C-alpha positions as CSV (number, residue, x, y, z in Angstrom):
1,M,101.2,142.2,139.5
2,A,99.2,139.1,138.2
3,T,101.5,136.8,136.3
4,K,100.5,134.1,133.8
5,L,102.2,131.1,132.2
6,R,101.3,131.1,128.6
7,L,102.6,130.5,125.0
8,Q,104.2,133.0,122.8
9,R,104.0,132.3,119.1
10,R,107.1,132.0,117.0
11,G,107.9,130.3,113.7
12,R,106.8,130.9,110.1
13,K,103.4,130.8,108.4
14,N,101.7,127.3,108.6
15,Y,104.6,126.1,110.9
16,P,104.0,127.6,114.4
17,F,106.5,127.2,117.2
18,Y,105.7,128.3,120.7
19,Q,107.7,129.5,123.7
20,I,106.5,128.9,127.3
21,I,106.9,132.2,129.1
22,V,106.0,133.9,132.3
23,A,104.5,137.3,131.6
24,D,102.3,140.0,133.0
25,S,98.7,139.3,132.3
26,R,98.3,142.8,130.8
27,A,101.2,142.4,128.3
28,P,100.3,141.5,124.7
29,R,100.8,138.0,123.5
30,D,104.0,138.6,121.6
31,G,105.2,141.4,123.7
32,K,107.5,141.7,126.7
33,Y,107.8,138.8,129.1
34,I,109.4,138.1,132.5
35,E,111.1,134.8,131.9
36,R,111.1,132.0,129.3
37,I,110.9,128.5,130.9
38,G,110.5,126.2,127.9
39,S,109.2,125.6,124.4
40,Y,106.5,123.7,122.7
41,N,106.6,122.3,119.1
42,P,103.3,120.8,117.9
43,N,104.7,120.0,114.4
44,T,106.3,116.7,115.4
45,N,104.6,113.5,116.5
46,P,104.6,113.4,119.4
47,A,105.0,117.1,120.2
48,T,108.4,118.2,121.3
49,I,108.4,119.9,124.7
50,T,111.4,121.4,126.6
51,L,110.7,122.6,130.1
52,D,112.7,124.0,133.0
53,F,110.9,121.9,135.7
54,D,112.1,123.7,138.8
55,R,111.4,127.2,137.4
56,A,107.9,126.1,136.3
57,L,107.2,124.7,139.7
58,Y,108.5,127.8,141.4
59,W,106.2,130.1,139.4
60,L,103.2,127.9,140.2
61,Q,104.0,128.0,143.9
62,T,104.3,131.8,143.8
63,G,100.8,132.1,142.3
64,A,101.3,132.3,138.5
65,Q,98.3,131.1,136.6
66,P,98.8,128.9,133.6
67,T,96.6,129.0,130.5
68,D,94.7,125.9,129.6
69,T,97.3,124.8,127.0
70,V,100.2,125.4,129.3
71,R,98.4,123.6,132.2
72,N,98.0,120.5,130.0
73,I,101.7,120.7,129.1
74,L,102.7,121.1,132.8
75,S,100.4,118.2,133.7
76,D,102.0,115.9,131.1
77,E,105.5,116.9,132.4
78,G,104.5,116.2,136.0
79,V,104.8,119.7,137.3
80,M,101.2,119.8,138.5
81,M,101.6,116.4,140.2
82,K,104.7,117.6,142.0
83,K,102.9,120.8,143.2
84,H,100.1,118.7,144.5
85,L,102.4,116.4,146.5
86,L,104.3,119.3,147.9
87,G,101.0,120.7,149.0
88,G,100.3,117.5,150.9
89,V,103.7,117.7,152.6
90,T,102.9,121.3,153.6
91,K,99.6,120.1,155.1
92,G,101.4,117.3,157.0
93,A,99.7,114.4,155.1
94,F,103.1,112.8,154.5
95,D,106.8,113.7,154.4
96,E,109.0,114.7,151.5
97,A,110.4,111.2,151.1
98,E,107.0,109.8,150.6
99,A,106.1,112.6,148.2
100,E,109.3,111.9,146.2
101,K,108.5,108.2,146.2
102,R,105.0,108.8,144.9
103,F,106.2,111.2,142.3
104,E,108.8,108.6,141.0
105,A,106.1,105.9,140.8
106,W,103.8,108.3,138.8
107,K,106.7,109.3,136.5
108,N,107.5,105.6,135.7
109,N,103.9,104.8,135.0
110,K,103.7,107.9,132.8
111,Q,106.8,106.9,130.8
112,Q,105.4,103.3,130.3
113,S,102.1,104.8,129.1
114,T,103.9,107.2,126.7
115,Q,106.1,104.4,125.4
116,S,103.1,102.2,124.8
117,Q,101.2,104.9,123.0
118,K,104.3,105.7,120.9
119,S,104.6,102.0,119.9
120,K,100.9,102.0,118.9
121,D,101.4,105.1,116.8
122,E,104.4,103.6,115.1
123,E,102.6,100.3,114.4
124,K,99.6,102.3,113.0
125,Q,101.9,104.3,110.8
126,R,103.6,101.1,109.5
127,A,100.2,99.6,108.8
128,E,99.1,102.7,106.9
129,E,102.4,102.7,104.9
130,K,101.9,99.0,104.0
131,S,98.3,99.6,102.9
132,R,99.4,102.6,100.9
133,M,102.2,100.5,99.2
134,D,99.7,97.7,98.5
135,A,97.3,100.1,96.9
136,E,100.1,101.6,94.8
137,K,101.1,98.1,93.7
138,E,97.6,97.3,92.6
139,V,97.4,100.6,90.7
140,N,100.7,99.9,89.0
141,K,99.6,96.4,88.1
142,A,96.3,97.6,86.6
143,R,98.2,100.3,84.6
144,A,100.7,97.7,83.3
145,E,97.9,95.4,82.2
146,A,96.1,98.2,80.4
147,T,99.4,99.3,78.7
148,A,100.1,95.7,77.5
149,K,96.5,95.4,76.2
150,R,96.8,98.6,74.3
151,K,100.1,97.6,72.7
152,A,98.6,94.2,71.7
153,E,95.6,96.0,70.0
154,E,98.0,98.4,68.2
155,E,100.1,95.6,67.0
156,A,97.1,93.7,65.8
157,A,95.8,96.8,64.0
158,N,99.2,97.5,62.3
159,A,99.7,93.9,61.2
160,P,99.9,93.4,57.4
161,V,96.7,91.8,55.8
162,V,97.5,88.6,53.9
163,P,95.3,88.0,50.7
164,V,93.0,85.0,50.9
165,A,94.3,83.4,47.7
166,E,97.9,83.3,49.1
167,V,96.6,81.7,52.2
168,V,94.7,79.0,50.2
169,E,97.8,78.3,48.0
170,T,99.9,78.1,51.0
171,A,97.5,75.6,52.6
172,E,97.3,73.4,49.4
173,A,101.0,73.4,48.7
174,P,102.2,69.7,48.6
175,V,104.3,68.5,51.3
176,A,107.8,67.9,50.1
177,E,108.5,64.1,49.9
178,E,111.3,62.8,51.9
179,A,114.5,62.0,50.0
180,P,114.9,58.2,49.6
181,V,117.3,56.6,51.9
182,A,120.4,55.5,50.1
183,E,120.6,51.7,49.8
184,E,123.4,50.1,51.6
185,V,126.3,49.1,49.3
186,P,127.2,45.5,49.8
187,V,130.6,44.9,51.1
188,A,132.9,43.2,48.5
189,E,133.7,39.7,49.5
190,E,137.3,38.9,49.9
191,A,138.9,37.0,47.0
192,P,139.7,33.4,47.7
193,V,143.3,32.9,48.5
194,V,144.9,30.7,45.8
195,K,147.3,28.3,47.2
196,E,150.5,27.9,45.3
197,K,151.2,24.5,43.9
198,A,153.9,22.9,45.8
199,E,157.0,22.4,43.8
200,V,157.9,18.8,43.3
201,P,161.6,18.2,43.6
202,A,163.3,17.2,40.5
203,E,164.5,13.9,41.9
204,D,160.8,12.7,42.3
205,V,159.9,13.3,38.6
206,P,160.4,10.0,36.6
207,A,162.7,10.3,33.7
208,A,161.3,10.0,30.3
209,S,161.8,6.7,28.7
210,E,164.0,6.4,25.6
211,E,161.1,5.0,23.6
212,S,159.0,8.1,24.1
213,K,162.0,10.2,23.0
214,D,162.2,8.2,19.7
215,E,158.5,8.2,19.1
216,T,158.1,11.9,19.3
217,P,159.8,12.8,16.0
218,A,157.9,10.1,14.1
219,A,154.6,11.4,15.5
220,E,155.4,14.8,14.3
221,E,156.1,13.6,10.8
222,K,152.8,11.8,10.7
223,K,151.0,14.9,11.8
224,T,152.7,16.8,9.0
225,E,151.7,14.3,6.3
226,A,148.1,14.3,7.5
227,A,148.1,18.0,7.2
228,E,149.3,17.9,3.6
């Protein structure tokens, strides 16, 4: 019985999901199969692959023929490389230790290459996202400017029209004169201080003479007569 390693479709419409199976070459694609050795999901980036390495290698060594897609998957996973190295051991080109050493070197190199490609894809994706964001910012800026311009035009159109006469009267209105500055009130001068007359002690005043005392009534009489 001829066996094949191929994909069996699963999943929903526009979202396919495949199983890696070992089946009779005469069986229909989605029919009965012998064994399922892995799965393949192309909807992720990179594609998600699960594989039973030993069982895939066993079926290859027993003569199962992979389809082109499955062969590419097995090659990426290292199954084809391991089969080639074991063939060299069988022919006596080198021993199993050397085959294992070469396989590990190939595997490490493959992982580094995969990681480098993954980093490049991530960097490319970030650059695309940045360019998309920049383009979106430019669109938003242009939209905001157009909105502001439209609002300004609407406000100008809806603004009330002022008659020309009012504008002229407003322009010719006299400018209010400034209020005169109040004059400074002179500060009242202080009144001069009047010094009190020093009292003279009674002892220092000279006593009136007797003659003056006698003359005083006579003087008064003369003044009375003159008045008459």
